[in-house]
DOZA-614355 format. One record per atom (N, C-alpha, C): x, y, z; residue number from 1; atom name. Coordinates in Angstrom, 3 decimals, padded with zeros to 6 digits. Example, Ala and Ser with C-alpha at 12.3 -4.5 7.8 and 13.67 -1.06 7.14 Angstrom:
2
<pt c1="013.190" c2="-005.690" c3="007.800" num="1" atomo="N"/>
<pt c1="012.300" c2="-004.500" c3="007.800" num="1" atomo="CA"/>
<pt c1="013.200" c2="-003.300" c3="007.800" num="1" atomo="C"/>
<pt c1="012.850" c2="-002.250" c3="007.080" num="2" atomo="N"/>
<pt c1="013.670" c2="-001.060" c3="007.140" num="2" atomo="CA"/>
<pt c1="012.900" c2="000.030" c3="007.870" num="2" atomo="C"/>
This chain:
94
<pt c1="-010.394" c2="-000.953" c3="036.976" num="1" atomo="N"/>
<pt c1="-009.833" c2="-002.206" c3="037.540" num="1" atomo="CA"/>
<pt c1="-008.847" c2="-002.320" c3="038.557" num="1" atomo="C"/>
<pt c1="-009.215" c2="-003.303" c3="039.465" num="2" atomo="N"/>
<pt c1="-008.327" c2="-003.697" c3="040.344" num="2" atomo="CA"/>
<pt c1="-006.976" c2="-004.467" c3="040.198" num="2" atomo="C"/>
<pt c1="-005.803" c2="-004.545" c3="040.897" num="3" atomo="N"/>
<pt c1="-004.737" c2="-005.195" c3="040.373" num="3" atomo="CA"/>
<pt c1="-004.887" c2="-006.493" c3="040.223" num="3" atomo="C"/>
<pt c1="-005.641" c2="-007.532" c3="041.010" num="4" atomo="N"/>
<pt c1="-005.956" c2="-008.803" c3="040.976" num="4" atomo="CA"/>
<pt c1="-007.156" c2="-009.234" c3="039.483" num="4" atomo="C"/>
<pt c1="-007.657" c2="-008.234" c3="039.341" num="5" atomo="N"/>
<pt c1="-008.525" c2="-008.551" c3="038.356" num="5" atomo="CA"/>
<pt c1="-008.042" c2="-008.194" c3="036.907" num="5" atomo="C"/>
<pt c1="-006.948" c2="-007.237" c3="036.960" num="6" atomo="N"/>
<pt c1="-006.068" c2="-007.053" c3="035.847" num="6" atomo="CA"/>
<pt c1="-005.249" c2="-008.178" c3="035.437" num="6" atomo="C"/>
<pt c1="-004.320" c2="-008.722" c3="036.589" num="7" atomo="N"/>
<pt c1="-003.506" c2="-009.937" c3="036.405" num="7" atomo="CA"/>
<pt c1="-004.501" c2="-010.902" c3="035.719" num="7" atomo="C"/>
<pt c1="-005.576" c2="-011.226" c3="036.570" num="8" atomo="N"/>
<pt c1="-006.506" c2="-012.383" c3="035.835" num="8" atomo="CA"/>
<pt c1="-007.083" c2="-012.614" c3="034.615" num="8" atomo="C"/>
<pt c1="-007.189" c2="-010.999" c3="033.953" num="9" atomo="N"/>
<pt c1="-007.533" c2="-011.045" c3="032.846" num="9" atomo="CA"/>
<pt c1="-006.226" c2="-011.183" c3="031.822" num="9" atomo="C"/>
<pt c1="-005.141" c2="-010.613" c3="032.275" num="10" atomo="N"/>
<pt c1="-004.076" c2="-010.617" c3="031.634" num="10" atomo="CA"/>
<pt c1="-003.522" c2="-012.094" c3="031.444" num="10" atomo="C"/>
<pt c1="-003.691" c2="-012.838" c3="032.499" num="11" atomo="N"/>
<pt c1="-003.186" c2="-014.000" c3="032.412" num="11" atomo="CA"/>
<pt c1="-003.861" c2="-015.131" c3="031.389" num="11" atomo="C"/>
<pt c1="-005.486" c2="-014.715" c3="031.220" num="12" atomo="N"/>
<pt c1="-006.088" c2="-015.228" c3="030.405" num="12" atomo="CA"/>
<pt c1="-006.122" c2="-014.874" c3="028.962" num="12" atomo="C"/>
<pt c1="-005.707" c2="-013.880" c3="028.832" num="13" atomo="N"/>
<pt c1="-005.518" c2="-013.359" c3="027.400" num="13" atomo="CA"/>
<pt c1="-004.146" c2="-013.864" c3="027.004" num="13" atomo="C"/>
<pt c1="-003.304" c2="-014.020" c3="027.592" num="14" atomo="N"/>
<pt c1="-001.997" c2="-014.522" c3="027.372" num="14" atomo="CA"/>
<pt c1="-002.049" c2="-016.091" c3="027.019" num="14" atomo="C"/>
<pt c1="-003.170" c2="-016.766" c3="027.788" num="15" atomo="N"/>
<pt c1="-003.235" c2="-018.039" c3="027.496" num="15" atomo="CA"/>
<pt c1="-004.055" c2="-018.325" c3="026.520" num="15" atomo="C"/>
<pt c1="-004.990" c2="-017.665" c3="026.057" num="16" atomo="N"/>
<pt c1="-005.774" c2="-017.790" c3="024.852" num="16" atomo="CA"/>
<pt c1="-005.129" c2="-017.314" c3="023.569" num="16" atomo="C"/>
<pt c1="-003.926" c2="-016.600" c3="023.487" num="17" atomo="N"/>
<pt c1="-003.464" c2="-015.897" c3="022.660" num="17" atomo="CA"/>
<pt c1="-002.320" c2="-017.231" c3="022.434" num="17" atomo="C"/>
<pt c1="-001.506" c2="-017.708" c3="023.535" num="18" atomo="N"/>
<pt c1="-000.525" c2="-018.572" c3="023.085" num="18" atomo="CA"/>
<pt c1="-001.361" c2="-020.254" c3="022.702" num="18" atomo="C"/>
<pt c1="-002.441" c2="-020.285" c3="023.191" num="19" atomo="N"/>
<pt c1="-003.214" c2="-021.297" c3="022.270" num="19" atomo="CA"/>
<pt c1="-003.444" c2="-021.168" c3="020.814" num="19" atomo="C"/>
<pt c1="-003.851" c2="-020.202" c3="020.697" num="20" atomo="N"/>
<pt c1="-003.781" c2="-019.893" c3="019.044" num="20" atomo="CA"/>
<pt c1="-002.418" c2="-019.904" c3="018.260" num="20" atomo="C"/>
<pt c1="-001.330" c2="-019.548" c3="018.958" num="21" atomo="N"/>
<pt c1="-000.099" c2="-019.856" c3="018.280" num="21" atomo="CA"/>
<pt c1="-000.063" c2="-021.180" c3="017.986" num="21" atomo="C"/>
<pt c1="-000.384" c2="-022.226" c3="019.291" num="22" atomo="N"/>
<pt c1="-000.200" c2="-023.765" c3="018.774" num="22" atomo="CA"/>
<pt c1="-001.086" c2="-023.970" c3="017.885" num="22" atomo="C"/>
<pt c1="-002.380" c2="-023.554" c3="017.783" num="23" atomo="N"/>
<pt c1="-003.263" c2="-024.133" c3="016.566" num="23" atomo="CA"/>
<pt c1="-002.586" c2="-023.415" c3="015.371" num="23" atomo="C"/>
<pt c1="-001.987" c2="-022.112" c3="015.141" num="24" atomo="N"/>
<pt c1="-001.397" c2="-021.833" c3="013.853" num="24" atomo="CA"/>
<pt c1="-000.101" c2="-023.108" c3="013.702" num="24" atomo="C"/>
<pt c1="000.449" c2="-023.225" c3="014.378" num="25" atomo="N"/>
<pt c1="001.655" c2="-024.095" c3="014.054" num="25" atomo="CA"/>
<pt c1="001.390" c2="-025.387" c3="013.522" num="25" atomo="C"/>
<pt c1="000.378" c2="-025.577" c3="014.591" num="26" atomo="N"/>
<pt c1="-000.330" c2="-027.073" c3="013.884" num="26" atomo="CA"/>
<pt c1="-000.932" c2="-027.146" c3="012.407" num="26" atomo="C"/>
<pt c1="-001.520" c2="-025.995" c3="011.953" num="27" atomo="N"/>
<pt c1="-001.985" c2="-025.725" c3="010.656" num="27" atomo="CA"/>
<pt c1="-001.084" c2="-025.552" c3="009.638" num="27" atomo="C"/>
<pt c1="000.448" c2="-025.185" c3="010.050" num="28" atomo="N"/>
<pt c1="001.230" c2="-024.895" c3="009.075" num="28" atomo="CA"/>
<pt c1="001.599" c2="-025.968" c3="007.743" num="28" atomo="C"/>
<pt c1="001.245" c2="-026.982" c3="008.045" num="29" atomo="N"/>
<pt c1="001.473" c2="-028.251" c3="006.918" num="29" atomo="CA"/>
<pt c1="000.629" c2="-028.247" c3="005.973" num="29" atomo="C"/>
<pt c1="-000.549" c2="-027.396" c3="006.496" num="30" atomo="N"/>
<pt c1="-001.834" c2="-027.497" c3="005.424" num="30" atomo="CA"/>
<pt c1="-001.629" c2="-026.074" c3="004.576" num="30" atomo="C"/>
<pt c1="-000.586" c2="-025.276" c3="004.640" num="31" atomo="N"/>
<pt c1="-000.449" c2="-024.019" c3="004.451" num="31" atomo="CA"/>
<pt c1="-000.017" c2="-024.288" c3="002.615" num="31" atomo="C"/>
<pt c1="-000.402" c2="-023.679" c3="001.594" num="32" atomo="N"/>
<pt c1="000.178" c2="-023.776" c3="000.464" num="32" atomo="CA"/>
<pt c1="001.918" c2="-023.804" c3="000.469" num="32" atomo="C"/>
<pt c1="002.609" c2="-024.741" c3="-000.145" num="33" atomo="N"/>
<pt c1="004.253" c2="-024.564" c3="-000.416" num="33" atomo="CA"/>
<pt c1="004.772" c2="-023.034" c3="-000.589" num="33" atomo="C"/>
<pt c1="004.011" c2="-022.484" c3="-001.420" num="34" atomo="N"/>
<pt c1="004.529" c2="-021.115" c3="-001.435" num="34" atomo="CA"/>
<pt c1="004.467" c2="-019.867" c3="-000.458" num="34" atomo="C"/>
<pt c1="003.693" c2="-020.290" c3="000.431" num="35" atomo="N"/>
<pt c1="003.362" c2="-019.195" c3="001.578" num="35" atomo="CA"/>
<pt c1="003.961" c2="-019.872" c3="002.501" num="35" atomo="C"/>
<pt c1="004.418" c2="-021.159" c3="002.929" num="36" atomo="N"/>
<pt c1="004.276" c2="-021.854" c3="004.026" num="36" atomo="CA"/>
<pt c1="005.912" c2="-021.120" c3="004.673" num="36" atomo="C"/>
<pt c1="007.009" c2="-020.471" c3="004.015" num="37" atomo="N"/>
<pt c1="008.270" c2="-019.797" c3="004.575" num="37" atomo="CA"/>
<pt c1="007.540" c2="-018.960" c3="005.421" num="37" atomo="C"/>
<pt c1="006.788" c2="-018.031" c3="004.522" num="38" atomo="N"/>
<pt c1="006.278" c2="-016.646" c3="005.519" num="38" atomo="CA"/>
<pt c1="005.571" c2="-016.836" c3="006.278" num="38" atomo="C"/>
<pt c1="004.910" c2="-017.997" c3="006.576" num="39" atomo="N"/>
<pt c1="003.892" c2="-018.235" c3="007.533" num="39" atomo="CA"/>
<pt c1="004.727" c2="-018.896" c3="008.693" num="39" atomo="C"/>
<pt c1="005.875" c2="-019.599" c3="008.385" num="40" atomo="N"/>
<pt c1="006.466" c2="-020.237" c3="009.475" num="40" atomo="CA"/>
<pt c1="007.642" c2="-018.923" c3="010.057" num="40" atomo="C"/>
<pt c1="007.646" c2="-017.794" c3="009.078" num="41" atomo="N"/>
<pt c1="008.419" c2="-016.756" c3="009.842" num="41" atomo="CA"/>
<pt c1="007.592" c2="-016.090" c3="010.676" num="41" atomo="C"/>
<pt c1="006.518" c2="-015.837" c3="010.276" num="42" atomo="N"/>
<pt c1="005.461" c2="-014.838" c3="011.277" num="42" atomo="CA"/>
<pt c1="005.307" c2="-016.058" c3="012.337" num="42" atomo="C"/>
<pt c1="005.136" c2="-016.668" c3="012.361" num="43" atomo="N"/>
<pt c1="004.967" c2="-017.524" c3="013.549" num="43" atomo="CA"/>
<pt c1="006.144" c2="-017.861" c3="014.368" num="43" atomo="C"/>
<pt c1="007.691" c2="-017.452" c3="014.100" num="44" atomo="N"/>
<pt c1="008.477" c2="-017.581" c3="014.646" num="44" atomo="CA"/>
<pt c1="008.687" c2="-015.861" c3="015.132" num="44" atomo="C"/>
<pt c1="007.889" c2="-015.110" c3="014.557" num="45" atomo="N"/>
<pt c1="008.077" c2="-013.697" c3="015.205" num="45" atomo="CA"/>
<pt c1="006.970" c2="-013.803" c3="016.256" num="45" atomo="C"/>
<pt c1="005.717" c2="-014.214" c3="016.073" num="46" atomo="N"/>
<pt c1="005.158" c2="-014.285" c3="017.150" num="46" atomo="CA"/>
<pt c1="005.600" c2="-015.191" c3="018.409" num="46" atomo="C"/>
<pt c1="006.494" c2="-016.324" c3="018.193" num="47" atomo="N"/>
<pt c1="006.950" c2="-016.877" c3="019.531" num="47" atomo="CA"/>
<pt c1="007.972" c2="-015.960" c3="020.365" num="47" atomo="C"/>
<pt c1="008.806" c2="-015.202" c3="019.508" num="48" atomo="N"/>
<pt c1="009.761" c2="-014.407" c3="019.911" num="48" atomo="CA"/>
<pt c1="008.880" c2="-013.132" c3="020.692" num="48" atomo="C"/>
<pt c1="007.738" c2="-012.575" c3="020.480" num="49" atomo="N"/>
<pt c1="006.939" c2="-011.759" c3="021.261" num="49" atomo="CA"/>
<pt c1="006.208" c2="-012.515" c3="022.179" num="49" atomo="C"/>
<pt c1="006.024" c2="-013.541" c3="022.164" num="50" atomo="N"/>
<pt c1="005.248" c2="-014.455" c3="023.442" num="50" atomo="CA"/>
<pt c1="006.301" c2="-014.585" c3="024.577" num="50" atomo="C"/>
<pt c1="007.686" c2="-014.851" c3="023.853" num="51" atomo="N"/>
<pt c1="008.507" c2="-014.954" c3="025.011" num="51" atomo="CA"/>
<pt c1="008.966" c2="-013.399" c3="026.128" num="51" atomo="C"/>
<pt c1="008.654" c2="-012.332" c3="025.141" num="52" atomo="N"/>
<pt c1="008.786" c2="-011.295" c3="025.674" num="52" atomo="CA"/>
<pt c1="007.363" c2="-011.053" c3="026.570" num="52" atomo="C"/>
<pt c1="006.397" c2="-011.092" c3="026.133" num="53" atomo="N"/>
<pt c1="005.089" c2="-011.087" c3="026.585" num="53" atomo="CA"/>
<pt c1="004.997" c2="-011.871" c3="028.076" num="53" atomo="C"/>
<pt c1="005.616" c2="-013.022" c3="027.884" num="54" atomo="N"/>
<pt c1="005.707" c2="-013.861" c3="028.975" num="54" atomo="CA"/>
<pt c1="006.436" c2="-013.189" c3="030.348" num="54" atomo="C"/>
<pt c1="007.707" c2="-012.557" c3="029.764" num="55" atomo="N"/>
<pt c1="008.586" c2="-011.919" c3="031.020" num="55" atomo="CA"/>
<pt c1="007.779" c2="-010.767" c3="031.435" num="55" atomo="C"/>
<pt c1="006.825" c2="-009.918" c3="030.823" num="56" atomo="N"/>
<pt c1="006.376" c2="-008.862" c3="030.951" num="56" atomo="CA"/>
<pt c1="005.385" c2="-009.045" c3="032.195" num="56" atomo="C"/>
<pt c1="005.002" c2="-010.415" c3="031.824" num="57" atomo="N"/>
<pt c1="003.738" c2="-010.605" c3="032.631" num="57" atomo="CA"/>
<pt c1="004.093" c2="-011.120" c3="034.062" num="57" atomo="C"/>
<pt c1="005.453" c2="-012.121" c3="034.023" num="58" atomo="N"/>
<pt c1="006.167" c2="-012.072" c3="035.316" num="58" atomo="CA"/>
<pt c1="006.305" c2="-010.857" c3="036.011" num="58" atomo="C"/>
<pt c1="006.981" c2="-009.732" c3="035.457" num="59" atomo="N"/>
<pt c1="007.090" c2="-008.673" c3="036.184" num="59" atomo="CA"/>
<pt c1="006.135" c2="-007.823" c3="036.738" num="59" atomo="C"/>
<pt c1="004.962" c2="-007.938" c3="036.004" num="60" atomo="N"/>
<pt c1="003.520" c2="-007.539" c3="036.341" num="60" atomo="CA"/>
<pt c1="003.387" c2="-008.538" c3="037.865" num="60" atomo="C"/>
<pt c1="003.127" c2="-009.803" c3="037.625" num="61" atomo="N"/>
<pt c1="003.006" c2="-010.370" c3="038.675" num="61" atomo="CA"/>
<pt c1="003.968" c2="-010.218" c3="039.980" num="61" atomo="C"/>
<pt c1="005.247" c2="-009.635" c3="039.645" num="62" atomo="N"/>
<pt c1="005.812" c2="-009.554" c3="040.747" num="62" atomo="CA"/>
<pt c1="006.122" c2="-007.915" c3="041.332" num="62" atomo="C"/>
<pt c1="005.276" c2="-007.259" c3="040.542" num="63" atomo="N"/>
<pt c1="005.376" c2="-005.752" c3="040.645" num="63" atomo="CA"/>
<pt c1="005.140" c2="-005.260" c3="042.148" num="63" atomo="C"/>
<pt c1="006.037" c2="-004.249" c3="042.766" num="64" atomo="N"/>
<pt c1="005.671" c2="-003.324" c3="043.617" num="64" atomo="CA"/>
<pt c1="004.421" c2="-002.608" c3="043.609" num="64" atomo="C"/>
<pt c1="003.904" c2="-001.901" c3="044.506" num="65" atomo="N"/>
<pt c1="002.989" c2="-000.994" c3="044.649" num="65" atomo="CA"/>
<pt c1="003.365" c2="000.332" c3="043.879" num="65" atomo="C"/>
<pt c1="004.723" c2="000.394" c3="044.308" num="66" atomo="N"/>
<pt c1="005.338" c2="001.754" c3="043.578" num="66" atomo="CA"/>
<pt c1="005.462" c2="001.559" c3="042.123" num="66" atomo="C"/>
<pt c1="005.758" c2="000.396" c3="041.629" num="67" atomo="N"/>
<pt c1="006.169" c2="000.108" c3="040.132" num="67" atomo="CA"/>
<pt c1="004.758" c2="-000.385" c3="039.318" num="67" atomo="C"/>
<pt c1="003.902" c2="-000.413" c3="040.104" num="68" atomo="N"/>
<pt c1="002.637" c2="-001.084" c3="039.360" num="68" atomo="CA"/>
<pt c1="001.958" c2="-000.432" c3="038.074" num="68" atomo="C"/>
<pt c1="001.683" c2="000.721" c3="038.206" num="69" atomo="N"/>
<pt c1="001.480" c2="001.610" c3="037.040" num="69" atomo="CA"/>
<pt c1="002.177" c2="001.606" c3="035.798" num="69" atomo="C"/>
<pt c1="003.781" c2="001.469" c3="036.083" num="70" atomo="N"/>
<pt c1="004.880" c2="001.517" c3="035.202" num="70" atomo="CA"/>
<pt c1="004.722" c2="000.013" c3="034.541" num="70" atomo="C"/>
<pt c1="004.958" c2="-000.766" c3="035.192" num="71" atomo="N"/>
<pt c1="004.816" c2="-002.189" c3="034.815" num="71" atomo="CA"/>
<pt c1="003.603" c2="-002.743" c3="033.838" num="71" atomo="C"/>
<pt c1="002.190" c2="-002.240" c3="034.792" num="72" atomo="N"/>
<pt c1="001.096" c2="-002.349" c3="033.739" num="72" atomo="CA"/>
<pt c1="000.940" c2="-001.669" c3="032.645" num="72" atomo="C"/>
<pt c1="001.280" c2="-000.865" c3="032.407" num="73" atomo="N"/>
<pt c1="001.391" c2="000.083" c3="031.235" num="73" atomo="CA"/>
<pt c1="002.394" c2="-000.551" c3="029.946" num="73" atomo="C"/>
<pt c1="003.638" c2="-001.263" c3="030.455" num="74" atomo="N"/>
<pt c1="004.312" c2="-001.992" c3="029.695" num="74" atomo="CA"/>
<pt c1="003.608" c2="-002.807" c3="029.280" num="74" atomo="C"/>
<pt c1="003.110" c2="-003.763" c3="029.914" num="75" atomo="N"/>
<pt c1="002.705" c2="-004.782" c3="029.861" num="75" atomo="CA"/>
<pt c1="001.383" c2="-004.899" c3="028.990" num="75" atomo="C"/>
<pt c1="000.467" c2="-003.894" c3="029.071" num="76" atomo="N"/>
<pt c1="-000.450" c2="-003.710" c3="027.916" num="76" atomo="CA"/>
<pt c1="-000.012" c2="-003.198" c3="026.756" num="76" atomo="C"/>
<pt c1="001.121" c2="-002.615" c3="026.668" num="77" atomo="N"/>
<pt c1="001.686" c2="-001.925" c3="025.574" num="77" atomo="CA"/>
<pt c1="002.017" c2="-003.398" c3="024.674" num="77" atomo="C"/>
<pt c1="002.853" c2="-004.168" c3="025.340" num="78" atomo="N"/>
<pt c1="003.698" c2="-005.391" c3="024.753" num="78" atomo="CA"/>
<pt c1="002.079" c2="-006.320" c3="024.489" num="78" atomo="C"/>
<pt c1="001.176" c2="-006.342" c3="025.017" num="79" atomo="N"/>
<pt c1="-000.140" c2="-007.330" c3="024.676" num="79" atomo="CA"/>
<pt c1="-000.362" c2="-006.592" c3="023.346" num="79" atomo="C"/>
<pt c1="-000.708" c2="-005.432" c3="023.572" num="80" atomo="N"/>
<pt c1="-001.351" c2="-004.800" c3="021.912" num="80" atomo="CA"/>
<pt c1="-000.277" c2="-005.083" c3="020.961" num="80" atomo="C"/>
<pt c1="000.766" c2="-004.778" c3="021.219" num="81" atomo="N"/>
<pt c1="001.797" c2="-005.140" c3="019.849" num="81" atomo="CA"/>
<pt c1="001.865" c2="-006.432" c3="019.648" num="81" atomo="C"/>
<pt c1="001.516" c2="-007.497" c3="020.447" num="82" atomo="N"/>
<pt c1="001.711" c2="-009.129" c3="020.515" num="82" atomo="CA"/>
<pt c1="000.120" c2="-009.186" c3="019.565" num="82" atomo="C"/>
<pt c1="-001.009" c2="-008.650" c3="019.914" num="83" atomo="N"/>
<pt c1="-002.528" c2="-008.798" c3="019.317" num="83" atomo="CA"/>
<pt c1="-002.453" c2="-008.311" c3="018.220" num="83" atomo="C"/>
<pt c1="-001.648" c2="-007.094" c3="017.727" num="84" atomo="N"/>
<pt c1="-001.942" c2="-006.611" c3="016.422" num="84" atomo="CA"/>
<pt c1="-000.945" c2="-007.478" c3="015.139" num="84" atomo="C"/>
<pt c1="000.276" c2="-008.101" c3="016.023" num="85" atomo="N"/>
<pt c1="001.165" c2="-009.038" c3="015.120" num="85" atomo="CA"/>
<pt c1="000.072" c2="-010.297" c3="014.884" num="85" atomo="C"/>
<pt c1="-000.342" c2="-010.845" c3="015.807" num="86" atomo="N"/>
<pt c1="-001.099" c2="-011.845" c3="015.620" num="86" atomo="CA"/>
<pt c1="-002.408" c2="-011.805" c3="014.337" num="86" atomo="C"/>
<pt c1="-003.128" c2="-010.224" c3="014.646" num="87" atomo="N"/>
<pt c1="-004.048" c2="-010.195" c3="013.652" num="87" atomo="CA"/>
<pt c1="-003.789" c2="-009.795" c3="012.242" num="87" atomo="C"/>
<pt c1="-002.381" c2="-009.300" c3="012.185" num="88" atomo="N"/>
<pt c1="-001.893" c2="-009.286" c3="010.713" num="88" atomo="CA"/>
<pt c1="-001.823" c2="-010.624" c3="010.274" num="88" atomo="C"/>
<pt c1="-001.071" c2="-011.737" c3="011.044" num="89" atomo="N"/>
<pt c1="-000.737" c2="-012.890" c3="010.496" num="89" atomo="CA"/>
<pt c1="-002.257" c2="-013.728" c3="010.241" num="89" atomo="C"/>
<pt c1="-002.958" c2="-013.718" c3="011.066" num="90" atomo="N"/>
<pt c1="-004.202" c2="-014.246" c3="010.702" num="90" atomo="CA"/>
<pt c1="-005.016" c2="-013.592" c3="009.491" num="90" atomo="C"/>
<pt c1="-004.753" c2="-012.150" c3="009.270" num="91" atomo="N"/>
<pt c1="-005.270" c2="-011.906" c3="008.284" num="91" atomo="CA"/>
<pt c1="-004.368" c2="-012.226" c3="006.840" num="91" atomo="C"/>
<pt c1="-003.437" c2="-012.334" c3="007.040" num="92" atomo="N"/>
<pt c1="-002.860" c2="-012.822" c3="005.900" num="92" atomo="CA"/>
<pt c1="-002.935" c2="-014.240" c3="005.111" num="92" atomo="C"/>
<pt c1="-003.313" c2="-014.990" c3="006.448" num="93" atomo="N"/>
<pt c1="-003.580" c2="-016.451" c3="005.931" num="93" atomo="CA"/>
<pt c1="-004.798" c2="-016.973" c3="005.950" num="93" atomo="C"/>
<pt c1="-005.740" c2="-016.181" c3="005.842" num="94" atomo="N"/>
<pt c1="-007.345" c2="-016.598" c3="005.702" num="94" atomo="CA"/>
<pt c1="-007.895" c2="-016.997" c3="004.606" num="94" atomo="C"/>
């Protein structure tokens, strides 16, 4: 995959995941009281990872040719970690 296509896909994935966080946060009032604290804690974890992922994307966007592969790998790893965390939260509260 070429550089521009990778960045385009990365941005789309980020936007989709961030929208899902917003949806989860909007639903937190519907979560049972006994699980609400855990739900909110997990959302806060995702928000922290969201900020980190956004920084990695910015680094990806600004990467020089020499650093591209390294930055791309770092971003991909961060994205995988974010998706894993998101999946765990989603499975807990289904």
